[in-house]
C-alpha positions in Angstrom: 73.6 330.3 59.6 75.4 331.7 56.6 73.3 334.8 56.6 74.0 335.4 60.2 77.8 335.1 59.6 77.6 337.4 56.6 75.8 340.1 58.7 78.4 339.7 61.4 81.3 340.0 59.0 79.7 343.1 57.4 79.3 344.7 60.8 83.0 344.0 61.7 84.1 345.3 58.3 82.3 348.6 58.9 83.8 348.8 62.4 87.3 348.2 61.0 86.8 350.9 58.4 85.6 353.3 61.0 88.5 352.5 63.3 91.0 352.9 60.5 89.5 356.3 59.8 89.8 357.4 63.4 93.4 356.3 63.6 94.1 358.1 60.3 92.6 361.3 61.8 94.7 360.7 65.0 97.8 360.4 62.8 97.1 363.7 61.1 96.5 365.4 64.4 99.8 364.0 65.7 101.6 365.3 62.6 100.2 368.7 63.2 101.3 368.6 66.9 104.7 367.0 66.5 105.8 367.8 63.0 106.4 365.7 59.9 108.9 363.5 61.7 106.2 362.1 64.0 106.7 358.6 65.3 104.3 355.8 66.0 104.4 356.4 69.7 103.0 359.9 69.2 100.4 358.6 66.8 99.3 355.9 69.3 99.3 358.4 72.2 97.2 360.9 70.2 94.7 358.1 69.4 94.5 357.2 73.1 95.7 353.6 72.4 98.8 351.5 72.0 101.0 350.9 69.0 99.8 347.3 69.2 96.3 348.4 68.4 97.5 350.7 65.7 99.4 347.8 64.0 96.2 345.7 64.3 94.6 348.0 61.8 97.7 348.9 59.8 100.1 346.1 59.2 103.1 348.5 59.1 103.9 352.2 59.2 103.8 352.3 55.4 100.1 351.4 55.4 99.4 354.3 57.8 101.4 356.7 55.6 99.3 355.6 52.6 96.1 356.1 54.5 97.2 359.7 55.4 98.1 360.4 51.8 94.7 359.2 50.7 93.0 361.5 53.2 95.1 364.5 52.1 94.3 363.7 48.4 90.6 363.5 49.1 90.6 366.9 50.8 93.0 368.6 48.3 91.3 367.4 45.2 87.9 368.4 46.5 89.2 371.9 47.3 90.9 372.4 44.0 87.9 371.1 42.1 85.5 373.4 44.0 87.8 376.4 43.6 88.2 375.9 39.8 84.5 375.3 39.4 83.8 378.7 41.0 85.9 380.6 38.6 83.9 382.6 36.0 86.7 382.8 33.4 89.5 380.4 32.3 92.1 382.7 34.0 90.0 382.9 37.2 89.7 379.1 37.2 93.5 378.8 36.9 94.1 381.3 39.7 91.6 379.7 41.9 93.1 376.2 41.5 96.6 377.4 42.2 95.4 379.4 45.2 93.6 376.4 46.7 96.7 374.2 46.3 98.9 376.8 48.1 96.3 377.4 50.8 96.4 373.8 51.9 100.2 373.9 52.0 100.2 377.1 54.1 97.5 375.9 56.4 98.9 372.4 56.9 102.7 372.6 56.2 103.7 369.7 58.4 101.1 367.4 56.9 102.3 368.3 53.5 105.9 367.7 54.5 104.9 364.3 55.9 103.3 363.3 52.6 106.2 364.5 50.5 109.1 363.2 52.7 107.6 359.9 53.8 109.1 359.6 57.4 107.0 356.5 58.3 107.7 354.5 55.1 109.6 351.4 56.1 108.6 349.0 53.4 108.1 349.0 49.6 105.2 351.1 48.4 102.7 349.7 46.0 102.7 352.7 43.7 103.5 356.3 44.6 100.8 358.1 46.6 102.3 361.5 45.9 102.5 360.9 42.2 98.9 359.7 42.3 97.8 362.9 44.1 99.6 365.1 41.5 98.0 363.0 38.7 94.5 363.5 40.1 95.0 367.3 40.3 96.5 367.3 36.8 93.5 365.5 35.5 91.2 368.2 37.1 93.3 370.9 35.4 93.2 369.0 32.1 89.4 368.7 32.2 89.0 372.5 32.7 91.5 373.2 29.8 89.7 370.7 27.5 86.4 372.3 28.2 87.7 375.7 27.3 89.3 374.4 24.2 86.0 372.8 23.1 84.2 376.1 23.6 86.9 377.8 21.5 86.5 375.2 18.7 90.1 374.0 19.2 91.5 370.5 19.3 91.7 369.1 22.9 94.5 366.7 22.3 97.1 368.7 24.3 94.8 369.3 27.3 96.3 366.5 29.4 99.9 367.6 28.8 99.1 371.2 29.6 97.1 370.3 32.7 99.8 368.1 34.1 102.5 370.5 33.1 100.8 373.4 35.1 100.4 371.2 38.1 104.0 370.2 38.0 105.1 373.8 37.7 102.9 374.7 40.8 104.1 371.8 42.8 107.8 372.5 42.2 107.5 376.2 43.1 105.3 375.4 46.1 107.9 372.8 47.4 110.7 375.4 47.1 108.5 378.1 48.8 107.9 375.8 51.7 111.5 374.5 52.0 113.3 377.8 51.4 111.1 380.7 52.5 112.1 384.1 51.2 109.3 386.2 52.6 107.0 385.7 49.6 103.4 385.5 50.7 101.0 382.9 49.5 99.0 385.5 47.6 102.1 386.8 46.0 103.3 383.3 44.9 99.8 382.5 43.7 99.8 385.6 41.5 103.3 384.9 40.2 102.3 381.3 39.2 99.0 382.4 37.7 100.8 385.0 35.6 103.3 382.4 34.4 100.8 379.7 33.7 98.3 382.0 32.0 100.9 383.6 29.8 101.2 380.1 28.2 97.5 379.0 28.4 96.0 382.3 27.1 97.6 381.8 23.7 96.1 378.3 23.2 92.7 378.4 24.9 91.3 381.6 23.5 88.8 381.4 20.7 90.3 381.5 17.2 90.1 384.9 15.7 90.6 386.0 12.1 94.1 387.5 12.6 95.6 386.9 9.2 94.8 389.2 6.3 95.4 388.4 2.7 98.7 389.8 1.4 98.5 391.9 -1.8 99.5 390.0 -4.9 
């Protein structure tokens, strides 16, 4: 009997995970349709169900918010990782990562606003999903910088600080670009941020060269 119950429990667990994923997708679609200030009524309607059913899978609106953040993080980190991996040089990797971040914001501005402004959060969060997302991307940038430092024969101790610093720079500029548009295009902003980030990185990730000559006695 125990084996039968275990299989039944496992089957229902899989069903619940699948249903939560469907409701998360419905929430993202509702955000795109109604904006970052979407309500649970719109989410439920988009899922073709009732709020009661939504709350059966998410105990409150905050849980649904966290689920959306996790989905956005999964997509964004994968895109940034793939973009940076495709760059042939350190500068190209930097440019590709920045461009991938900005591309998601431009293509899904309401979803990004939803994640940043937290309109559905009505209870205490266990951690900060936005900070967690930024940390994940910062770790990706740090890994790329560390790899380049190793190739250059340099110490990698500062890679984490530099990686997270660059991501913080990009996020702040991107938030301002989205909130207060000035006509700057995504490509223009990406180029500006790449120039700024690389002006600092290029001085520390390039291979050591014999640049000092002995002074005459």
